N, C-alpha and C positions, 0 to 999 in steps of 0.2 A: 631854482630856489624854492624850497618848500616852506609854506607858512606854518609856524608853530604857535602854541599858546604862549603869550609873553610871560616870563617869570623874572621879576626884578630881584636881583641878589646884591648883597654888599660887594665890596672890592675883594674881600677874602673868598676863598672857595667854600664849597658846601662842607667839605671834610673839616676845615678849620673852624667853621661855625658849629659843626656837630648838630645839624638840624635834620638828620636822617636822609632817607633817599627821596628823590624826586622823579616823577614820571613825565616824560616829554611826549606830547600827543600831536602827531601830524594831522592838521585839520583836514587836509585833502584826501587822506586815506583811511579815516576812521570808519569802522563798520557801525552804522546806526540802524535802527528799525526802519522797515519800509514805510513809506508814506501811507499805503493802503491800510496796513494793520494799525498805524497810529490813528488814522481818521475813523477807522471802524470802532476802536475803543473809545475815542473821543465822543463819537455819536452815541454809543451805549451809555457813557457817563452822563451825557446831557439828558438822555431820557430817564435815567435812574435818579440822578440828583444827589446820590448819597456817596459818590466817590468821583475823583477827578484824576487826570494824568499828572504825574509828579513834574513832568517837564512844563506843564502849563502853569504851575504854581510857583515856579522858580524864576525869578527876574534876572535876566542876563542880556548882554548885548547880542545883537543878531549875528555878529561875526564869530562869537564863541558859542552859538547855540548847538553846533555839532558836538562840541565837547560835553555839553550837558546831556544831550541825547545819548551819546556813548556811555556816559556814567550812569544814568538812571534808566535808560531804555524805555520799556512800556510799563514801568512801575506805576501803580495807581495809589492814591492817598485816600483812605477810607475814613468815614466818620467814626465808626466803631469797630470793635473786633467781630461783632456778628455780621456786619456788612462784609468785612474782609473775608470771613469764612464763606459767605454765600458766593462772593465773586470768585474765590479761589477753588472752592470745592463743588459748587452746585453744577458747573459746566465742565467738570474734569472728565467725565466719561465720554464727551462728544468731541473733545479737541486732542490734538497731539501734544507731546511734551514741549515742543518748541513754541506752541501757541498759548501755553498756560501763562497766567499772570502772576507777578510778584506784587504783594499788597503791603502797604505800610499804614498803620492807623495813627490818629492824632495823639493817642496815648503812648506811642512809641513801639507797639508791637509790630513784628515783621513776620510775614508768611511768605517763604520762598516758593519757587516754582516746584520744588520737590515735595513740598507740603509741611516742611518743618517750621515751627513757630518760635521765635525768640523775642526778647525785649518786653516792653510793656511797663506800666507803672502800678504802684500799689493803691490801695484805697486811701491811705493817708496823703499820698501825693496828689491824688485827684481832689481831695478835699481842700488841699492847700492851693490848688490851681485857681486862677481867676475865673470869674463868671461873667456872663453877659448882663448888663444893666437892663432894667425893665424899660427905660426909655428907648435904648437901642433896639430891644426886641420889638417894641411897639412900632418903631420906624420901619423895621424889616417887614412887620405884618402888613403895615399900610402899603409899602412897596409891593408886597406880594399880591395884595388885593388889587392894586392898580394894574399890575401885569395881568391878573386873571380877567379884569374888566376888558382890558385891551384884547386879550385872547378871545373872550366871548364875542366882542365886536367882529373880530376876524372870522369867527365861526359863523356868525349871522350873515356876514357879506359872502363868504365863500359857499356856505351851505352846510347845515348841521349834518353830521354823520357821514359826510363824504370822505373826510380824512385827507382831502387833496392838499390843503395848505400845510398840513404837517409833513406830508411827503415832499412838497416843494421846499418847505423850510429845511428839511433834512438834506435835500439835494443841494440847496444853497449853501448849507453849512459845509457839506463835503467839498463843494466847489471852492468856497472861501478857504478851507483848510489846504486844499491842493494848491490854490493860487499863492497862499502864504508860503507854503514849502518851496514852490517854484521861485517866488520872490527871494527867499533866503539863499536858494541855490544860485540864482542869477547875481545876487549881491556878492555872495562869496566869489563866484567866478569873476565879477567886475573888479573886485578888490585885488584878486590874484592877478588879473590881467593888467591892472594899473601898476602893481608892484613889479610885474615882469616888464612893463613898458619903461618904468623908471630905471630899472636895472639895465635894460638894453640901451637907453639914452646915455646913462653913465658909462656903460661899456664902449659905446661909440665914441664919446668924447675922449676917454682915455686912449682908445685906439688911434684917434686922429693925432693926439698929442704924441704918442709913441711913434707914429708914422713920420711925423715932422722930425723928431729926434733921429730916427733911423736914417732919414734922408741926409741930414747934416753929417752923421757919422759916415754914410756912404761916400759923400763928397770928400771928406777928410781921408778916407781909406783909398779912394782913387788917386787923390794927389800923392799919398805915401807910396802907392804902388808905382806911380810914375818915377818917383825919385828912386825907389828900390830897383826898378828895371834899368834905369840909367846907370846905377852903380854896378849892377850884375854885368851889363854889357861892357862897362869900363874894365872890370876885373878879368872878364873873358879875353878882352883884347890884350891885356897885360900878359895873360897865360900864353896867348898865341905868340906874342912877341918874344917871350922867354923860350918857347919850343923852337921858334924859327932860329933863334940865336944858337942853340945847341944842336939841332938836327939838320941845319943847312949843309954842312960839309958832307954828312952821310948821304943826303939826297943827290948831291952833285956826283958822288962817286957811284951810286947804284942807279941813278937816273929816275928815282921815284919822285913824283911831284907831290902826291898826297900820302903822307905816312900813315894817317889814321885809316884811309880806305884800304891801303895795302895790309895793314895789320888785321882789319876786319875780314878781308878776303882770305888771307892765310889761316886765320882762325877757323873760318867756316870749312875750308878744305880739310883742315886737320880733324875736325870733329867728324866729318863724313867718313874720312879714312878709318878713324878709330871704330866707328859704329859698324862699318862694313867688315872690318877685321874680326870684330866680335861675333858677328853673325856666322861668318865662315867657320870660325873655331867651334862654335856650338854645333853647327851642322856636321862637321868632321867628327866630333865626339859622338854624335848619334849614329853615324855610319859605322864607326869603329865598334861601338857596343853591339849593333845589329849583326855585324860580321862575326864577332866572337860568339853570339848566341847561336847563329846558324852553324858555325863550325862544331859547336859542342853537341849537336843533334846526331842520333844514330839511325841512319836511313837503311842499313842492311837488314836489321831486325824487322823493321816495318815492311820491307820488300818481301821477305821470306813468308811473313804472316799473310800478306796480300796474295801471294802465289798459292799458298795452301787453301785459302778461301776460294780462290778461283777454281781449283781442281775439285774441291768439294761441291761447289755450285754446279759445275759441269756434270758430275756424276748424278746429282739430284735431278738435273734437268732431263738426262737420259731416262732415268727411272719414271719421271713424271710423264714423258712422252710416251713411254710403253704403257703406263697406266691409262693414259688418255686413249690410246688406240683400243685397249680392251674395253673401256667404258663406251666408246663409240659403237663397237660391235654389239655390246649388250644393249645399248639404246635402240639400235636398229632392230634387233630381235624383239625388244619390248614394244616398238612401234607396230611391228607386224602382228604381234599378239593383240595389241590394243585395237587395231583395225578389225581383226577377227571378232573380238569381244563387242565392239560397237555394232557390227553387223548382227551378231546374235541378240544384242540388247534391243536393237531396232525391231527384229522379228518377234521377240518376246513382248515388246511394247504393243505391237500390232495385235498379237494374240490376246494380250490383256484387255485391250480396248473392246475387241470382239466379245470376250467373255463377259466384260462389264455390261455391254449392251444386252446380252442374254440375261444376266443377273437382274438388271434394271427392268427388263420386260417381265421377268418371272415375279419380281417384287410388286410390280404394278398389278399383275394378275392376282397375286396373293392378297394385295391390299383390297382389290375389288371384291374377292371372294370373302375376305374377313368382313368388309362392310356389309355384304349381303347377308353373311352369317349373323352379324350383330343385329341387323334389321329383323331377321327371322326370329332371333332369340327374343328381341324386344317384343315382337308381335305375339310370340308364344307366351311370354311372361304376362303380357296384358290379358290374353285369352285366359290364362291360368288364374289371374287375379279376379277376372270377371266371373269365372266359374266358381272360385271360392266364395265370392260374394253371393252368388245364387244359391250355392249349397248352404250358406249361412242363413240366408233368408228362408230357404226350405225348411231347415231345422227349426228356426224360430216359428214359422207357421205351423208346422206339425206339433211343436211343443205347446203352442198356444191352443191349438184345437184340442189337444189332450187335456189341458188345464180347464178350458172352458166347456169341456164335454160336448164338443160339436161333432156330429156324425158326418163323416165325409163319404160321398158316393164311391163305391168301389166297383171295379170291373169284373168280368166273368173269368173262369179259369183258362179259356182259350186265349183271351187277351193277355192273361198272366204268362202263358207259355211263350207267347209272342214277345212279351217284354223280356223274358229270360233270354231268348235267342238274341234279342237286340243288345242285352247287357253283355252276353258272351262276346258278341261281335265287337262291342265297344271296348271290352277288356282287352281283346286282341289288338285292336287298333291302338289302345294306350300302351300296350306292351311294345309294339312296333315304334311308337313314338318315343318310348323310353329308350329303346335301343339307338334311335337316331340322336337322342339327346346325349347319350353316352359318348357318341362320336364327336359331339360338339361341346364336350364337358369343359374344355379348356377356355371356352368363351362364356360359360354360364356362371351365374353368381350363386352364392350360398342361399339366397332367398328363394331362388327359383327351384333349387334342390328340395328345399323345405316344402314348398308347394306340390311338388311331385310326390313326396312321401306322404302328404295328407290324403292321397287318393285311397290308401290302404287302411285309413282310420276306421275303427269299428263303428263309431257313431255315424260317420258318413256313409258306411255301407248299409246300416240299419235304415237311415233316412232315405237312401236311394231305394231300398226295398219297399219301405212304406209308401214312398211317393209313387212307386210303380204300380201300386194297387189302386190309387185314386183315379176316379173316372172324371176326366176334364171335358167329356163330350157335351155335357149339359151346359157348360159355360158359354157365354157369348163369344162370337168370333173376335171382337175387339179386345175382350179381356184376356184372351189367350195369346195375344201378340205381346212382343217385348216392347215395353215403353220406357221413355227416359225417366230419370230419377224425379224431376220436377212434376211430370204428369202422373207418375206412380204415386207421389205424395198427395197430389190433389185427389186421385182416385180413392186413396186410403182415407183421407179426411171425409170425402163424400159418403163413403160406406159408414164411417164411424158416426157422422151426423145422422144418417138414416137409423142406425142402431139406437142412438140416443133418443130420437123422436119416437121410435117404436117402444123404447122402454118407458118413455114419458106417457105415451098413449096407454100402455098397459097399466101403469100406476094410476092414470087418471080415469080409469073405468069406474072407480068407486065414486058415487055422487056425494057433494058437499051441500048440506042443507042450509048452512049459514053463509052461503056465498053471496046472496043479495044484500044481506045486512052488512057484511064486510065490504061489499062494493060501495054501499052508500057512505060508510065511514071513511073509506079511502077518498071518495069523491069530495067530501067536506074538507078533509085534510089538505087535498090538492088545492081546492079553492083558497083556503086560508094561506096556504104556502104561496100561491100566486099573488095574493094581496100583499103579503109581507115582502115578497120579492119586488113588486112594483113600488111599494113605499120606500124600501131600502134603495132601489135604483134611483128614485127622485131625490132622496136625501144625498146619495153619493154624487149626483150631478150638481146639486147645489153646493155641496162641500168642495167639489172640484172647481166650480166657478169661483167660490170664495178663496180657495187656495191660490188659483191663478191670479186673482185680483191682488191678493196680499203679496205674492211673489213679484208681480210687476211693480207694485208700490215699493217693495223692498229693494228691488234692483234699481228703480228710479232714484230713491233716496241714496242708496249706496253710490251710484254713478255720479249723482250730483255732488255728494260730499267728496268723492274721490277726485272728480274734475276740479272742484274748487281748491282742494288741498294741493293737487299736483300743480295747478297754475300758480298758487301762492308760493309753493316750494321753489319753483323756477325763479320767481322774482326775488324772494328773500335770499336764496343761496347766491344769486348773482350779486345782489347788494352787499352781502357779507364777505364776498371774495373779490370785490372790485377794488382796484388801487390805481395809482398813477402809472405804474408799469404795466398793469393788466386792466385797462379801462373796460373791457367787455366782461370781466369776471368769469366765473366757473359756470358748470351746467349740472343740474340735478333733476331727476325725474323719477316717477313711480310707474311700474308696469304690473299688470295683473296676470296671474297664472291661467285663470279661467275667465274669459270675457263674457261668456253666456250667463253663467251663474257665479259672479266674482266672490260672493260671500261664502262660497263652499270651498274655495281655494285660497292660496296665499298671494302675497304680492312682493315684488322686488323693489329695492331702493338702491339706485345707483347714483354716484356723485363723481364728477370729473373736475378736480381743481384746475385753475388756470395753467396753461401751457403743459398739461399732462395728458397722456393718452388714457383710453378706457381701461379700467382694471376693477377687480373685485374690491368690495369694501374692506375685506380682510387684509388687503395689501396696502391700504392707506396708512399714513402715519397717525399717531395719536391726536396731533392737533387738527389734521384734516377730518378724522372721524368726529371730533368734538364740534367742529363747525358744521358738518353735515347733520349731526344729530340735533344741534340746536336749531338749524333751519327747518328740519322736519317738525320739531316741537312747536315752533312759532307758526308754521304752516297749519298744523292741526288746530292750534289756538284760534287762527283766523276763521275757522269754520264754526266752532262752538267756543266762544271765549270763556276762559275760566276767570273767576274773580281775582286770583292772585297765583303767583308762581313761587315755588321754593327751590332754589338751585343750590346744590351742595358741591362747592369747589369745581364747577364746570370749567374753570379757566386753568386747571392744573396743567394741561398739556398744550396750552396756548402761549404763543409768544406775545410781545407787547403790541405788535400791530393788530393781531386778531383780537386781543383783549380790548383794545380801543374800538374796534369795529362792533364787537358785542355790546360794549357800553353805549356806544352811540345808538345802536338799534333799540336797546331797552329804553333809553331816554326818549327816542321818537315815539315809542309806543307807551309811554308812561301815562298818557291820559286814558288808556284803554284797560290797563290792568296794573295791579300792585305786584312788585317783584321783590322778593326777599332772597338775597344771595349770600351764601357763606363762602367767603373768599379770604385769600392771603395776599392779594395783589393790591398795591397802593393805587393803581389806576381806578379800581372800582371804589375805593374809599373817597377819592377826590371827586368823582362824578355822581355820588349818592346824595340823597336828601337828608338821611339820618344814619347814625351808626349805632349798632347795639353790640356791646361786648360782654362776654361771660368770663368772669374771673373767680378766683377763690377767696372767700372771706375767712381769714385765719381765726378771727375772734369767734365767729359762730360755727366754724368748721362746715361751711356750706357754700354753695355757689351764690354769686352776686351778679347782678345785672347793672351794666353802665350804659347809659344812653347819651347821644349827643345829637342835637338838631343842627344840621349844616345849612338850613335855608337862611338863617339870619346872617351867615357869612357871605351869601350870594347877593350882591347888590341888584342884579337883574331879576331877582325873584319877585320883587314888588311890582315891577312893570308887567311881568308875565301874569301875576295874579290879577292885576287890574284888567288886563285883556280878557282873562277868563271870566271875571265878574260881569263884564259887558256883554259877553256872549251867553251867559246863563239864561236871561229872559227869553231868548229865542228858543233854547232847548226845552223850556217849560211848555211851549206851545205843542211840542210833539206829544202824541198820545202816551199814556203811562206805560203801555205794554212795549212801546218801541224805544222809550227813553233809556239811555245808557247811564248806569250809576257813576257817580264821581269817584275817580281812582286816584290814589296817591302815586307819586312817582317812585323811583328806585330806593329801596331800603337795603343796606348792605349790613350783614351780620358777620362779625369777625369773631371766630372761636379760637 
């Protein structure tokens, strides 16, 4: 049995009454929103206070609560159209279509999940609507103040700024909502079970009554069956008596005792006979048809064809045997030829192996000869290159001697003839060398050929002729030897330095009459320069000491400020990210790029929110970046406190929980600094001491400032001010330099 919503109708049907169509809702199979989504929206509504769930404002019995949830779902009732727009459109980009909310305003406007708006009232309708009385409004204000006092007491007991009681209250609200839903489900299940129990009890009673009736009917039927059986037996006996009366003479003549058994036996035999006869006739018909088919076949034609095929196959077999004999003879001949060819191939293979051995040996010899030839060519090329270098040096030396007009010692005519013979012999040797080179021209390079051709150059021949006339006998034995390039350079530099000295001596032979005066002048200048140098050196040392002292002081001040800010940052960020779910909070720290000279490099700021791994600041969300930035700002303020702060919508990317944490922190530090916050969040308005609003004055076409002091609405403000006045005489004892100025608390500016 399925429970339905009860609908009471008159005796006549719906059609007769013409009241339209009606929808029957089965309570146990209605699709209602999940309790998690409902509790989440209810918690959001309790925090915002500007809208409520439609299911919470409708009074209905608990047994019909599912029908109401099915009808309204998660629809919210908002105070105004602006609130409805904020609820429906502000969070649209972060949720799916299924999680979007449908909003209804008190004025009658409806905003669907798709974003369409319908309904609403006009200005005249709103003017005609009833208004709250001043007395009722005053009572509500007093009730609000009493609740705020109670909330302040809870804050003082639990601890200001911790936010723990709010989280506990939210958890308790969620648990209460879940328990209410469970209670509703259990009640509905209990009602359903009770109804089912009543139905089963009624069904059991009706079944027992039906069972007793059926037992009575069964007894009556059994009694009737007994009478009917007796009647049937009586009539059978009458039939048997009549049969005995008519069939008795026939049994006496035939000797059959039981006429029925005889009739049954004869009938079975007749049936078997008919069945057997039918089978034999069918088999005979099959044999007759097969005999007729076999008689119609022509076996003579088939036999003649088979005989012809046999003769043909025999002739083909004889020809195949003859061809086989011929092929066997050819195969034997081919085998004999193959054996001869294999013998020849084996002999040729052996000869080839021997020839390959000879070729391999010849190649090895040729390779060795080529290697020796290449080595000889490399040595010859090296010698040729050395010879070209010597010739170039000889040419440069002779050219320099001509330019410098240096007279070289020459040899006599006999020595000249000897040199000519030596040159002829050398030319003969060079010609023989050239002939040998022609034989090895296939291994020579183009560069070596160029070197060989330079021997016949006219300049080279002239230099050789001039060099042959120079007498080297007067030179030292060591100078005539061939020296390495490094030693040759040293020797050349030595001679050049000697030449320079000799030239200087030659030029210095003329006496200078003003040398003594110039020496005295230079001595005075050197003395003055040394004095200036010593003075500058002393000043540089003092400047260096002062610089090191300033650098140490600068590093000490920087490190002290950095350490204090880093320690304060860790504590402040932990406090601002701490919650009931994450009691340890997050972690934030600063790190230096250059620890030796920190003021020359940068620093890195890293923040790790609770239950998240380390990542760059760019990868954090907007709210996490805002909390980290505010923590760093407050940490810097702890080192060098500023007289006041001006914050421009720092809570734009924060949710309500983080906004509450920021508000509580500012309230805790309100004795140290004055804070001016530009915000659009109600939570900041509620926790501020004064409000400043900027609006447009239409009459003067300019801006207008509106202020509101909220301290007179706070009953706890007087007790706190008394405590502060009692502590002021103690602060006056502190020296004037260390005394902190009196600061006002939070001021929120709404633009």
